[in-house]
mmJSON file of the N, C-alpha and C atoms, coordinates in Angstrom:
{"data_MODEL":{"atom_site":{
"group_PDB":["ATOM","ATOM","ATOM","ATOM","ATOM","ATOM","ATOM","ATOM","ATOM","ATOM","ATOM","ATOM","ATOM","ATOM","ATOM","ATOM","ATOM","ATOM","ATOM","ATOM","ATOM","ATOM","ATOM","ATOM","ATOM","ATOM","ATOM","ATOM","ATOM","ATOM","ATOM","ATOM","ATOM","ATOM","ATOM","ATOM","ATOM","ATOM","ATOM","ATOM","ATOM","ATOM","ATOM","ATOM","ATOM","ATOM","ATOM","ATOM","ATOM","ATOM","ATOM","ATOM","ATOM","ATOM","ATOM","ATOM","ATOM","ATOM","ATOM","ATOM","ATOM","ATOM","ATOM","ATOM","ATOM","ATOM","ATOM","ATOM","ATOM","ATOM","ATOM","ATOM","ATOM","ATOM","ATOM","ATOM","ATOM","ATOM","ATOM","ATOM","ATOM","ATOM","ATOM","ATOM","ATOM","ATOM","ATOM","ATOM","ATOM","ATOM","ATOM","ATOM","ATOM","ATOM","ATOM","ATOM","ATOM","ATOM","ATOM","ATOM","ATOM","ATOM","ATOM","ATOM","ATOM","ATOM","ATOM","ATOM","ATOM","ATOM","ATOM","ATOM","ATOM","ATOM","ATOM","ATOM","ATOM","ATOM","ATOM","ATOM","ATOM","ATOM","ATOM","ATOM","ATOM","ATOM","ATOM","ATOM","ATOM","ATOM","ATOM","ATOM","ATOM","ATOM","ATOM","ATOM","ATOM","ATOM","ATOM","ATOM","ATOM","ATOM","ATOM","ATOM","ATOM","ATOM","ATOM","ATOM","ATOM","ATOM","ATOM","ATOM","ATOM","ATOM","ATOM","ATOM","ATOM","ATOM","ATOM","ATOM","ATOM","ATOM","ATOM","ATOM","ATOM","ATOM","ATOM","ATOM","ATOM","ATOM","ATOM","ATOM","ATOM","ATOM","ATOM","ATOM","ATOM","ATOM","ATOM","ATOM","ATOM","ATOM","ATOM","ATOM","ATOM","ATOM","ATOM","ATOM","ATOM","ATOM","ATOM","ATOM","ATOM","ATOM","ATOM","ATOM","ATOM","ATOM","ATOM","ATOM","ATOM","ATOM","ATOM","ATOM","ATOM","ATOM","ATOM"],
"id":[1,2,3,4,5,6,7,8,9,10,11,12,13,14,15,16,17,18,19,20,21,22,23,24,25,26,27,28,29,30,31,32,33,34,35,36,37,38,39,40,41,42,43,44,45,46,47,48,49,50,51,52,53,54,55,56,57,58,59,60,61,62,63,64,65,66,67,68,69,70,71,72,73,74,75,76,77,78,79,80,81,82,83,84,85,86,87,88,89,90,91,92,93,94,95,96,97,98,99,100,101,102,103,104,105,106,107,108,109,110,111,112,113,114,115,116,117,118,119,120,121,122,123,124,125,126,127,128,129,130,131,132,133,134,135,136,137,138,139,140,141,142,143,144,145,146,147,148,149,150,151,152,153,154,155,156,157,158,159,160,161,162,163,164,165,166,167,168,169,170,171,172,173,174,175,176,177,178,179,180,181,182,183,184,185,186,187,188,189,190,191,192,193,194,195,196,197,198,199,200,201,202,203,204,205,206,207],
"type_symbol":["N","C","C","N","C","C","N","C","C","N","C","C","N","C","C","N","C","C","N","C","C","N","C","C","N","C","C","N","C","C","N","C","C","N","C","C","N","C","C","N","C","C","N","C","C","N","C","C","N","C","C","N","C","C","N","C","C","N","C","C","N","C","C","N","C","C","N","C","C","N","C","C","N","C","C","N","C","C","N","C","C","N","C","C","N","C","C","N","C","C","N","C","C","N","C","C","N","C","C","N","C","C","N","C","C","N","C","C","N","C","C","N","C","C","N","C","C","N","C","C","N","C","C","N","C","C","N","C","C","N","C","C","N","C","C","N","C","C","N","C","C","N","C","C","N","C","C","N","C","C","N","C","C","N","C","C","N","C","C","N","C","C","N","C","C","N","C","C","N","C","C","N","C","C","N","C","C","N","C","C","N","C","C","N","C","C","N","C","C","N","C","C","N","C","C","N","C","C","N","C","C","N","C","C","N","C","C"],
"label_atom_id":["N","CA","C","N","CA","C","N","CA","C","N","CA","C","N","CA","C","N","CA","C","N","CA","C","N","CA","C","N","CA","C","N","CA","C","N","CA","C","N","CA","C","N","CA","C","N","CA","C","N","CA","C","N","CA","C","N","CA","C","N","CA","C","N","CA","C","N","CA","C","N","CA","C","N","CA","C","N","CA","C","N","CA","C","N","CA","C","N","CA","C","N","CA","C","N","CA","C","N","CA","C","N","CA","C","N","CA","C","N","CA","C","N","CA","C","N","CA","C","N","CA","C","N","CA","C","N","CA","C","N","CA","C","N","CA","C","N","CA","C","N","CA","C","N","CA","C","N","CA","C","N","CA","C","N","CA","C","N","CA","C","N","CA","C","N","CA","C","N","CA","C","N","CA","C","N","CA","C","N","CA","C","N","CA","C","N","CA","C","N","CA","C","N","CA","C","N","CA","C","N","CA","C","N","CA","C","N","CA","C","N","CA","C","N","CA","C","N","CA","C","N","CA","C","N","CA","C","N","CA","C","N","CA","C","N","CA","C","N","CA","C"],
"label_alt_id":[null,null,null,null,null,null,null,null,null,null,null,null,null,null,null,null,null,null,null,null,null,null,null,null,null,null,null,null,null,null,null,null,null,null,null,null,null,null,null,null,null,null,null,null,null,null,null,null,null,null,null,null,null,null,null,null,null,null,null,null,null,null,null,null,null,null,null,null,null,null,null,null,null,null,null,null,null,null,null,null,null,null,null,null,null,null,null,null,null,null,null,null,null,null,null,null,null,null,null,null,null,null,null,null,null,null,null,null,null,null,null,null,null,null,null,null,null,null,null,null,null,null,null,null,null,null,null,null,null,null,null,null,null,null,null,null,null,null,null,null,null,null,null,null,null,null,null,null,null,null,null,null,null,null,null,null,null,null,null,null,null,null,null,null,null,null,null,null,null,null,null,null,null,null,null,null,null,null,null,null,null,null,null,null,null,null,null,null,null,null,null,null,null,null,null,null,null,null,null,null,null,null,null,null,null,null,null],
"label_comp_id":["MET","MET","MET","PHE","PHE","PHE","GLY","GLY","GLY","PHE","PHE","PHE","THR","THR","THR","GLU","GLU","GLU","GLU","GLU","GLU","GLN","GLN","GLN","VAL","VAL","VAL","SER","SER","SER","GLU","GLU","GLU","PHE","PHE","PHE","GLY","GLY","GLY","MET","MET","MET","SER","SER","SER","PHE","PHE","PHE","GLY","GLY","GLY","LEU","LEU","LEU","THR","THR","THR","GLY","GLY","GLY","PHE","PHE","PHE","ILE","ILE","ILE","LEU","LEU","LEU","PHE","PHE","PHE","MET","MET","MET","LEU","LEU","LEU","PHE","PHE","PHE","ILE","ILE","ILE","ILE","ILE","ILE","TRP","TRP","TRP","ASN","ASN","ASN","LEU","LEU","LEU","ALA","ALA","ALA","LYS","LYS","LYS","GLU","GLU","GLU","SER","SER","SER","LYS","LYS","LYS","ALA","ALA","ALA","GLY","GLY","GLY","ARG","ARG","ARG","LEU","LEU","LEU","GLY","GLY","GLY","THR","THR","THR","PHE","PHE","PHE","VAL","VAL","VAL","LEU","LEU","LEU","PHE","PHE","PHE","PHE","PHE","PHE","VAL","VAL","VAL","LEU","LEU","LEU","ALA","ALA","ALA","PHE","PHE","PHE","GLY","GLY","GLY","MET","MET","MET","VAL","VAL","VAL","GLY","GLY","GLY","PHE","PHE","PHE","ILE","ILE","ILE","ALA","ALA","ALA","LYS","LYS","LYS","GLN","GLN","GLN","VAL","VAL","VAL","LEU","LEU","LEU","THR","THR","THR","TRP","TRP","TRP","LEU","LEU","LEU","LEU","LEU","LEU","LYS","LYS","LYS","MET","MET","MET"],
"label_asym_id":["A","A","A","A","A","A","A","A","A","A","A","A","A","A","A","A","A","A","A","A","A","A","A","A","A","A","A","A","A","A","A","A","A","A","A","A","A","A","A","A","A","A","A","A","A","A","A","A","A","A","A","A","A","A","A","A","A","A","A","A","A","A","A","A","A","A","A","A","A","A","A","A","A","A","A","A","A","A","A","A","A","A","A","A","A","A","A","A","A","A","A","A","A","A","A","A","A","A","A","A","A","A","A","A","A","A","A","A","A","A","A","A","A","A","A","A","A","A","A","A","A","A","A","A","A","A","A","A","A","A","A","A","A","A","A","A","A","A","A","A","A","A","A","A","A","A","A","A","A","A","A","A","A","A","A","A","A","A","A","A","A","A","A","A","A","A","A","A","A","A","A","A","A","A","A","A","A","A","A","A","A","A","A","A","A","A","A","A","A","A","A","A","A","A","A","A","A","A","A","A","A","A","A","A","A","A","A"],
"label_entity_id":["1","1","1","1","1","1","1","1","1","1","1","1","1","1","1","1","1","1","1","1","1","1","1","1","1","1","1","1","1","1","1","1","1","1","1","1","1","1","1","1","1","1","1","1","1","1","1","1","1","1","1","1","1","1","1","1","1","1","1","1","1","1","1","1","1","1","1","1","1","1","1","1","1","1","1","1","1","1","1","1","1","1","1","1","1","1","1","1","1","1","1","1","1","1","1","1","1","1","1","1","1","1","1","1","1","1","1","1","1","1","1","1","1","1","1","1","1","1","1","1","1","1","1","1","1","1","1","1","1","1","1","1","1","1","1","1","1","1","1","1","1","1","1","1","1","1","1","1","1","1","1","1","1","1","1","1","1","1","1","1","1","1","1","1","1","1","1","1","1","1","1","1","1","1","1","1","1","1","1","1","1","1","1","1","1","1","1","1","1","1","1","1","1","1","1","1","1","1","1","1","1","1","1","1","1","1","1"],
"label_seq_id":[1,1,1,2,2,2,3,3,3,4,4,4,5,5,5,6,6,6,7,7,7,8,8,8,9,9,9,10,10,10,11,11,11,12,12,12,13,13,13,14,14,14,15,15,15,16,16,16,17,17,17,18,18,18,19,19,19,20,20,20,21,21,21,22,22,22,23,23,23,24,24,24,25,25,25,26,26,26,27,27,27,28,28,28,29,29,29,30,30,30,31,31,31,32,32,32,33,33,33,34,34,34,35,35,35,36,36,36,37,37,37,38,38,38,39,39,39,40,40,40,41,41,41,42,42,42,43,43,43,44,44,44,45,45,45,46,46,46,47,47,47,48,48,48,49,49,49,50,50,50,51,51,51,52,52,52,53,53,53,54,54,54,55,55,55,56,56,56,57,57,57,58,58,58,59,59,59,60,60,60,61,61,61,62,62,62,63,63,63,64,64,64,65,65,65,66,66,66,67,67,67,68,68,68,69,69,69],
"pdbx_PDB_ins_code":[null,null,null,null,null,null,null,null,null,null,null,null,null,null,null,null,null,null,null,null,null,null,null,null,null,null,null,null,null,null,null,null,null,null,null,null,null,null,null,null,null,null,null,null,null,null,null,null,null,null,null,null,null,null,null,null,null,null,null,null,null,null,null,null,null,null,null,null,null,null,null,null,null,null,null,null,null,null,null,null,null,null,null,null,null,null,null,null,null,null,null,null,null,null,null,null,null,null,null,null,null,null,null,null,null,null,null,null,null,null,null,null,null,null,null,null,null,null,null,null,null,null,null,null,null,null,null,null,null,null,null,null,null,null,null,null,null,null,null,null,null,null,null,null,null,null,null,null,null,null,null,null,null,null,null,null,null,null,null,null,null,null,null,null,null,null,null,null,null,null,null,null,null,null,null,null,null,null,null,null,null,null,null,null,null,null,null,null,null,null,null,null,null,null,null,null,null,null,null,null,null,null,null,null,null,null,null],
"Cartn_x":[25.561,24.805,24.834,25.572,25.621,26.072,26.963,27.467,26.47,25.348,24.47,24.699,24.466,24.652,23.339,23.352,22.139,21.092,21.504,20.524,19.81,20.538,19.923,18.916,19.293,18.425,17.133,17.283,16.223,15.251,15.812,15.008,14.204,14.882,14.179,13.06,13.274,12.222,11.132,11.4,10.339,9.515,10.103,9.354,8.71,9.394,8.827,8.17,8.767,8.249,6.848,6.787,5.569,4.584,4.953,4.022,3.333,4.123,3.609,2.62,2.979,2.164,0.806,0.898,-0.348,-1.22,-0.678,-1.484,-2.071,-1.343,-1.913,-3.055,-2.903,-4.018,-5.211,-5.028,-6.191,-6.889,-6.14,-6.789,-7.527,-7.055,-7.697,-9.009,-9.017,-10.253,-11.256,-10.82,-11.699,-12.332,-11.504,-11.969,-12.967,-12.736,-13.648,-15.008,-14.938,-16.168,-16.908,-16.211,-16.881,-17.505,-16.792,-17.318,-18.42,-18.453,-19.526,-20.664,-20.575,-21.675,-22.117,-21.06,-21.271,-22.054,-22.061,-22.706,-21.773,-22.288,-21.451,-21.116,-22.062,-21.853,-21.008,-21.25,-20.421,-18.999,-18.85,-17.485,-16.716,-17.424,-16.839,-16.472,-17.325,-17.025,-15.879,-15.813,-14.657,-13.357,-13.334,-12.079,-11.752,-12.715,-12.483,-11.913,-12.542,-12.114,-10.838,-10.76,-9.613,-8.406,-8.574,-7.481,-7.044,-7.761,-7.406,-6.015,-5.592,-4.261,-3.167,-3.421,-2.414,-2.182,-3.195,-3.029,-1.93,-1.676,-0.59,0.717,0.907,2.135,2.431,1.344,1.496,1.878,1.169,1.445,2.9,3.32,4.73,5.717,5.462,6.377,6.376,5.158,5.104,5.782,5.533,6.225,7.723,8.132,9.647,10.211,9.512,9.968,9.973,8.962,8.877,9.935,10.253,11.188,12.67,12.855,14.195,14.476,13.394,13.577,14.164],
"Cartn_y":[6.448,6.907,5.946,6.266,5.363,3.978,3.828,2.539,1.661,2.222,1.516,1.946,0.983,1.301,1.968,2.551,3.209,2.218,0.983,-0.09,-0.49,-0.591,-0.958,0.07,1.35,2.43,2.451,2.287,2.288,1.066,-0.113,-1.263,-1.052,-0.528,-0.214,0.749,1.764,2.753,2.204,1.399,0.737,-0.216,-0.938,-1.974,-1.4,-0.706,-0.218,1.097,1.982,3.359,3.334,2.617,2.528,1.67,0.687,-0.073,0.745,1.566,2.514,3.573,4.014,4.962,4.225,3.029,2.273,2.092,1.86,1.694,3.018,4.115,5.451,5.76,5.349,5.617,4.753,3.584,2.749,3.39,3.961,4.671,5.921,6.576,7.788,7.267,6.229,5.663,5.265,4.634,4.217,5.461,6.491,7.713,8.43,8.414,9.047,8.291,6.968,6.222,6.415,6.619,6.852,8.227,9.205,10.599,10.853,10.123,10.325,9.446,8.563,7.591,6.744,6.112,5.411,4.134,3.543,2.229,1.16,-0.102,-1.288,-1.319,-1.136,-1.271,-0.081,1.104,2.254,2.171,1.586,1.381,0.359,-0.716,-1.759,-1.193,-0.434,0.223,1.174,1.999,2.882,2.083,1.114,0.273,-0.379,-0.954,-1.764,-0.868,0.266,1.17,1.951,2.531,3.343,2.564,1.343,0.551,-0.43,-0.442,-1.398,-1.202,0.082,0.353,-0.184,-0.322,-0.845,-2.379,-3.072,-4.457,-4.775,-3.943,-4.144,-4.009,-3.088,-2.863,-4.136,-4.567,-5.672,-7.004,-7.123,-8.283,-8.313,-7.143,-6.988,-7.398,-6.866,-7.246,-8.738,-9.33,-10.774,-11.566,-11.257,-11.918,-11.782,-10.559,-10.418,-11.271,-11.277,-12.122,-13.588,-14.079,-15.407,-15.819,-14.964,-15.227,-15.221,-14.505,-14.534,-15.834,-16.509,-17.78,-18.787],
"Cartn_z":[2.688,3.81,4.922,5.988,7.202,6.88,5.837,5.421,4.606,4.11,3.271,1.8,0.898,-0.509,-0.974,-2.151,-2.705,-3.006,-3.382,-3.61,-2.344,-1.246,0.003,0.488,0.366,0.791,-0.095,-1.372,-2.29,-2.022,-1.775,-1.52,-0.16,0.822,2.064,1.937,1.143,0.906,0.081,-0.924,-1.687,-0.924,0.039,0.729,1.953,2.852,4.087,3.939,3.171,3.008,2.266,1.155,0.391,1.135,1.898,2.65,3.704,4.37,5.364,4.709,3.482,2.752,2.319,1.915,1.604,2.779,3.892,5.17,5.453,5.283,5.577,4.572,3.311,2.355,2.772,3.218,3.647,4.855,5.735,6.833,6.298,5.368,4.741,4.118,3.341,2.757,3.808,4.866,5.928,6.591,6.835,7.501,6.56,5.231,4.287,4.269,4.351,4.383,5.691,6.79,8.114,8.163,7.652,7.733,6.819,5.655,4.682,4.926,6.01,6.355,5.157,4.545,3.306,3.452,4.684,4.854,4.357,4.503,4.189,2.711,1.834,0.428,-0.098,0.38,0.002,0.49,1.669,2.155,1.304,1.009,0.14,-1.221,-1.81,-3.109,-2.974,-1.917,-1.784,-1.657,-0.786,-0.673,-1.993,-2.619,-3.806,-4.972,-5.155,-6.238,-5.942,-4.76,-4.404,-4.061,-3.538,-3.136,-4.226,-5.386,-6.409,-7.05,-7.049,-7.588,-6.765,-5.402,-4.524,-4.732,-5.263,-5.459,-6.464,-7.427,-8.429,-7.68,-6.816,-6.144,-5.169,-4.574,-3.584,-4.426,-5.526,-6.358,-6.88,-7.267,-7.718,-6.625,-5.412,-4.308,-4.014,-4.068,-3.796,-4.884,-6.216,-7.273,-7.251,-6.883,-6.744,-5.669,-4.498,-3.439,-3.781,-4.485,-4.852,-5.874,-6.773,-7.824,-7.288,-6.171,-5.559,-4.853,-4.439,-3.711,-4.574],
"occupancy":[1.0,1.0,1.0,1.0,1.0,1.0,1.0,1.0,1.0,1.0,1.0,1.0,1.0,1.0,1.0,1.0,1.0,1.0,1.0,1.0,1.0,1.0,1.0,1.0,1.0,1.0,1.0,1.0,1.0,1.0,1.0,1.0,1.0,1.0,1.0,1.0,1.0,1.0,1.0,1.0,1.0,1.0,1.0,1.0,1.0,1.0,1.0,1.0,1.0,1.0,1.0,1.0,1.0,1.0,1.0,1.0,1.0,1.0,1.0,1.0,1.0,1.0,1.0,1.0,1.0,1.0,1.0,1.0,1.0,1.0,1.0,1.0,1.0,1.0,1.0,1.0,1.0,1.0,1.0,1.0,1.0,1.0,1.0,1.0,1.0,1.0,1.0,1.0,1.0,1.0,1.0,1.0,1.0,1.0,1.0,1.0,1.0,1.0,1.0,1.0,1.0,1.0,1.0,1.0,1.0,1.0,1.0,1.0,1.0,1.0,1.0,1.0,1.0,1.0,1.0,1.0,1.0,1.0,1.0,1.0,1.0,1.0,1.0,1.0,1.0,1.0,1.0,1.0,1.0,1.0,1.0,1.0,1.0,1.0,1.0,1.0,1.0,1.0,1.0,1.0,1.0,1.0,1.0,1.0,1.0,1.0,1.0,1.0,1.0,1.0,1.0,1.0,1.0,1.0,1.0,1.0,1.0,1.0,1.0,1.0,1.0,1.0,1.0,1.0,1.0,1.0,1.0,1.0,1.0,1.0,1.0,1.0,1.0,1.0,1.0,1.0,1.0,1.0,1.0,1.0,1.0,1.0,1.0,1.0,1.0,1.0,1.0,1.0,1.0,1.0,1.0,1.0,1.0,1.0,1.0,1.0,1.0,1.0,1.0,1.0,1.0,1.0,1.0,1.0,1.0,1.0,1.0],
"B_iso_or_equiv":[0.0,0.0,0.0,0.0,0.0,0.0,0.0,0.0,0.0,0.0,0.0,0.0,0.0,0.0,0.0,0.0,0.0,0.0,0.0,0.0,0.0,0.0,0.0,0.0,0.0,0.0,0.0,0.0,0.0,0.0,0.0,0.0,0.0,0.0,0.0,0.0,0.0,0.0,0.0,0.0,0.0,0.0,0.0,0.0,0.0,0.0,0.0,0.0,0.0,0.0,0.0,0.0,0.0,0.0,0.0,0.0,0.0,0.0,0.0,0.0,0.0,0.0,0.0,0.0,0.0,0.0,0.0,0.0,0.0,0.0,0.0,0.0,0.0,0.0,0.0,0.0,0.0,0.0,0.0,0.0,0.0,0.0,0.0,0.0,0.0,0.0,0.0,0.0,0.0,0.0,0.0,0.0,0.0,0.0,0.0,0.0,0.0,0.0,0.0,0.0,0.0,0.0,0.0,0.0,0.0,0.0,0.0,0.0,0.0,0.0,0.0,0.0,0.0,0.0,0.0,0.0,0.0,0.0,0.0,0.0,0.0,0.0,0.0,0.0,0.0,0.0,0.0,0.0,0.0,0.0,0.0,0.0,0.0,0.0,0.0,0.0,0.0,0.0,0.0,0.0,0.0,0.0,0.0,0.0,0.0,0.0,0.0,0.0,0.0,0.0,0.0,0.0,0.0,0.0,0.0,0.0,0.0,0.0,0.0,0.0,0.0,0.0,0.0,0.0,0.0,0.0,0.0,0.0,0.0,0.0,0.0,0.0,0.0,0.0,0.0,0.0,0.0,0.0,0.0,0.0,0.0,0.0,0.0,0.0,0.0,0.0,0.0,0.0,0.0,0.0,0.0,0.0,0.0,0.0,0.0,0.0,0.0,0.0,0.0,0.0,0.0,0.0,0.0,0.0,0.0,0.0,0.0],
"pdbx_formal_charge":[null,null,null,null,null,null,null,null,null,null,null,null,null,null,null,null,null,null,null,null,null,null,null,null,null,null,null,null,null,null,null,null,null,null,null,null,null,null,null,null,null,null,null,null,null,null,null,null,null,null,null,null,null,null,null,null,null,null,null,null,null,null,null,null,null,null,null,null,null,null,null,null,null,null,null,null,null,null,null,null,null,null,null,null,null,null,null,null,null,null,null,null,null,null,null,null,null,null,null,null,null,null,null,null,null,null,null,null,null,null,null,null,null,null,null,null,null,null,null,null,null,null,null,null,null,null,null,null,null,null,null,null,null,null,null,null,null,null,null,null,null,null,null,null,null,null,null,null,null,null,null,null,null,null,null,null,null,null,null,null,null,null,null,null,null,null,null,null,null,null,null,null,null,null,null,null,null,null,null,null,null,null,null,null,null,null,null,null,null,null,null,null,null,null,null,null,null,null,null,null,null,null,null,null,null,null,null],
"auth_seq_id":[1,1,1,2,2,2,3,3,3,4,4,4,5,5,5,6,6,6,7,7,7,8,8,8,9,9,9,10,10,10,11,11,11,12,12,12,13,13,13,14,14,14,15,15,15,16,16,16,17,17,17,18,18,18,19,19,19,20,20,20,21,21,21,22,22,22,23,23,23,24,24,24,25,25,25,26,26,26,27,27,27,28,28,28,29,29,29,30,30,30,31,31,31,32,32,32,33,33,33,34,34,34,35,35,35,36,36,36,37,37,37,38,38,38,39,39,39,40,40,40,41,41,41,42,42,42,43,43,43,44,44,44,45,45,45,46,46,46,47,47,47,48,48,48,49,49,49,50,50,50,51,51,51,52,52,52,53,53,53,54,54,54,55,55,55,56,56,56,57,57,57,58,58,58,59,59,59,60,60,60,61,61,61,62,62,62,63,63,63,64,64,64,65,65,65,66,66,66,67,67,67,68,68,68,69,69,69],
"auth_comp_id":["MET","MET","MET","PHE","PHE","PHE","GLY","GLY","GLY","PHE","PHE","PHE","THR","THR","THR","GLU","GLU","GLU","GLU","GLU","GLU","GLN","GLN","GLN","VAL","VAL","VAL","SER","SER","SER","GLU","GLU","GLU","PHE","PHE","PHE","GLY","GLY","GLY","MET","MET","MET","SER","SER","SER","PHE","PHE","PHE","GLY","GLY","GLY","LEU","LEU","LEU","THR","THR","THR","GLY","GLY","GLY","PHE","PHE","PHE","ILE","ILE","ILE","LEU","LEU","LEU","PHE","PHE","PHE","MET","MET","MET","LEU","LEU","LEU","PHE","PHE","PHE","ILE","ILE","ILE","ILE","ILE","ILE","TRP","TRP","TRP","ASN","ASN","ASN","LEU","LEU","LEU","ALA","ALA","ALA","LYS","LYS","LYS","GLU","GLU","GLU","SER","SER","SER","LYS","LYS","LYS","ALA","ALA","ALA","GLY","GLY","GLY","ARG","ARG","ARG","LEU","LEU","LEU","GLY","GLY","GLY","THR","THR","THR","PHE","PHE","PHE","VAL","VAL","VAL","LEU","LEU","LEU","PHE","PHE","PHE","PHE","PHE","PHE","VAL","VAL","VAL","LEU","LEU","LEU","ALA","ALA","ALA","PHE","PHE","PHE","GLY","GLY","GLY","MET","MET","MET","VAL","VAL","VAL","GLY","GLY","GLY","PHE","PHE","PHE","ILE","ILE","ILE","ALA","ALA","ALA","LYS","LYS","LYS","GLN","GLN","GLN","VAL","VAL","VAL","LEU","LEU","LEU","THR","THR","THR","TRP","TRP","TRP","LEU","LEU","LEU","LEU","LEU","LEU","LYS","LYS","LYS","MET","MET","MET"],
"auth_asym_id":["A","A","A","A","A","A","A","A","A","A","A","A","A","A","A","A","A","A","A","A","A","A","A","A","A","A","A","A","A","A","A","A","A","A","A","A","A","A","A","A","A","A","A","A","A","A","A","A","A","A","A","A","A","A","A","A","A","A","A","A","A","A","A","A","A","A","A","A","A","A","A","A","A","A","A","A","A","A","A","A","A","A","A","A","A","A","A","A","A","A","A","A","A","A","A","A","A","A","A","A","A","A","A","A","A","A","A","A","A","A","A","A","A","A","A","A","A","A","A","A","A","A","A","A","A","A","A","A","A","A","A","A","A","A","A","A","A","A","A","A","A","A","A","A","A","A","A","A","A","A","A","A","A","A","A","A","A","A","A","A","A","A","A","A","A","A","A","A","A","A","A","A","A","A","A","A","A","A","A","A","A","A","A","A","A","A","A","A","A","A","A","A","A","A","A","A","A","A","A","A","A","A","A","A","A","A","A"],
"auth_atom_id":["N","CA","C","N","CA","C","N","CA","C","N","CA","C","N","CA","C","N","CA","C","N","CA","C","N","CA","C","N","CA","C","N","CA","C","N","CA","C","N","CA","C","N","CA","C","N","CA","C","N","CA","C","N","CA","C","N","CA","C","N","CA","C","N","CA","C","N","CA","C","N","CA","C","N","CA","C","N","CA","C","N","CA","C","N","CA","C","N","CA","C","N","CA","C","N","CA","C","N","CA","C","N","CA","C","N","CA","C","N","CA","C","N","CA","C","N","CA","C","N","CA","C","N","CA","C","N","CA","C","N","CA","C","N","CA","C","N","CA","C","N","CA","C","N","CA","C","N","CA","C","N","CA","C","N","CA","C","N","CA","C","N","CA","C","N","CA","C","N","CA","C","N","CA","C","N","CA","C","N","CA","C","N","CA","C","N","CA","C","N","CA","C","N","CA","C","N","CA","C","N","CA","C","N","CA","C","N","CA","C","N","CA","C","N","CA","C","N","CA","C","N","CA","C","N","CA","C","N","CA","C","N","CA","C","N","CA","C","N","CA","C"],
"pdbx_PDB_model_num":[1,1,1,1,1,1,1,1,1,1,1,1,1,1,1,1,1,1,1,1,1,1,1,1,1,1,1,1,1,1,1,1,1,1,1,1,1,1,1,1,1,1,1,1,1,1,1,1,1,1,1,1,1,1,1,1,1,1,1,1,1,1,1,1,1,1,1,1,1,1,1,1,1,1,1,1,1,1,1,1,1,1,1,1,1,1,1,1,1,1,1,1,1,1,1,1,1,1,1,1,1,1,1,1,1,1,1,1,1,1,1,1,1,1,1,1,1,1,1,1,1,1,1,1,1,1,1,1,1,1,1,1,1,1,1,1,1,1,1,1,1,1,1,1,1,1,1,1,1,1,1,1,1,1,1,1,1,1,1,1,1,1,1,1,1,1,1,1,1,1,1,1,1,1,1,1,1,1,1,1,1,1,1,1,1,1,1,1,1,1,1,1,1,1,1,1,1,1,1,1,1,1,1,1,1,1,1]
}}}
């Protein structure tokens, strides 16, 4: 595809595509907290619980990057 290998396209999608998706999900969580008038503690709980799964993906990306060095 346009001179890129399948591995390059896949790596681009995994790094930039999923990063964009994570940012969009964080926006959705923030919007949910704002519309439900969750307050500070409620907003913290929403972000902590709903965004906790994203921490694994981010940690995997950081570890992969560190091990390639």
